[in-house]
N, C-alpha and C positions, 0 to 999 in steps of 0.2 A: 503494498498501499505508500511504503514513504518513497518507494522509486518510482511509482506514477507522481508522487505529488509535487516531485524533484524537479519529474522530468516536466510538468506544466510550469513550474517555475520559470525554469531553463528559457522553455520556447516562450514566453511572456517578456524576459529578459532581452532575450534576442529578435524578437519583434520591435520594443523599442526601443537596442541598440539603431535598427535598423532603419526605421522611422528618422531616428534623430540625425542620425546621417545623411539618410535623403535630405530632408528638413535644409540641414547645415551649408549641404551643398545647392542646392538649390538656389539658398537664401547668399550665396556666395559666387552667384553666378548668375546673379541678379533676376533669377527668372518670374520670382514670384513676387518684386518687385512693382509696383503699377508704375512706373517709370519707363518701363521695358517698352523695346519697339517694335508694339502688334503689328504682326502682317510680316514681316521681315524675316525670312528664311536664308538668306543666304546675299551675297555684296553684289549679288545684279537689282537685285530686289530695290536699293534704297537708290538707284539710277530712276524708280521708275518716277516719281516725282520731286525726287530731289529737293525735298523740305522732309527733315526730321530735326526741324527746331522742337527745344525743352525736349529731349529725348536721352535715354540712355542705353550705348553702349558701350559703358563697363564690361571689362571680364570678357569683351568679345574678340571674335577675331577674321579680322576684315581685311587679312592679305592679300594683296593686290587689286584690291577694289578699284571700282571707276568710279571716280566722285568726283571729277574733275566740275567745275563750276558746281557746287553742292554747295545747299545752303546748312552749312552746320554750326552757325553760329549758337553762340551759348548751347551747345550739346557736350553730355557729362560721358568724357569716357575716358575713366581714370582704367589704367592698366591694360585699355584697348590695344589690343595689334591690329597695326594700320601697316606692318610692315612691307613694303612694294607699293604701296597702293599710291595712283594716281589724282592727286587731290591739287592739281594746277585750278587755280584762282578758286578754289574754291571758298565760301567764307566762313571761315572759325572764328571770327570773332566774339572773345568772350567766351570761347569753349574751354572746357576742364580735358586735358591730355594728361594729369600728374603720372607719373610712374607707364606713359605710354610706348611702344616700341613703336616705332617710326623709320623702322631701318631702311636704308635707302627710298623711303615717299618719296614723292615728287611734291614738292610744296612750290612750286615757281607761281609768283603773284598771287600766292596767296592774303587772304584777310585774314592775319591774327593780332590785329590789332588787342591789348587786354589779356589774351589767351591765356591759360596756367599751362605752361609744357616744364613745372618743376621735375625733376629727377628723371625726365623722359627720355627716350633711347633717341636719337637723330643721326646717329653715325650715317655718311656716307647719304643722310638726303639733302635735297636740292631745296633750297632756300632764295632761288635766286627772284630777286624784288620783291621778295613777302615783306610787308609792311605788319613789322616785330614790335612797335611801337606801346610801350608798355606791358610787355609780354613778360611774364614771371619766365623762366630759363635756367632758373636756381639749379642749380646741381645737374643741369644735364649733360648726356654725353653728344659733344658734336664731332667727334672723331669723323673727318675729313668729310663734314659736312659744307656743303658750298651754298656762304653768302654777301654773292656777289649783287651790287646793289640795293640789298635789303633795308630798310630801313629799322632802326634799333634805336631810336630816339627815347629815352628812358624805360629801357630795357635793363631786366634783374639777368645780368650776366656772372652771380657770385657763382664761384664756385664749380664752374664749367669743366667737363673733363675733356681731354682731347685736341688736338689741334683741328683749326677750322678754316676756309677758304675764304676770303674776304672782299 
């Protein structure tokens, strides 16, 4: 009789642990948040209306996405992966890209006024002609990034890593 009771107790504990882990994973990925992007199943879906304002892309992977001229103003993309993304002339003013991976992304001509790129990875990114006025690049990795003709008035470049071309 005791064996059955212990087995039932063990099953209950395992079910509770699985539910807890699943809930934490969903929260971590932002799936249960009301701020996620409903209806966007992959990167190509983002270009359908080019307007994902006030949405969360946190922890999402949009590597290689085509987002040229997209309206991403005020988007919240904490720890998002946008490596190799084509974001030429994209509107990212006021966007939060803290700890985002933008390795090799093309941000030429992008509006990054007041954007938070603190501690983001911009290795080999093309920021030619981008407007980084008042942008927060504190602690960002700019190794081999190109900032030719970029506007950097009042941008925060404290503690940046790597060498970049200006």
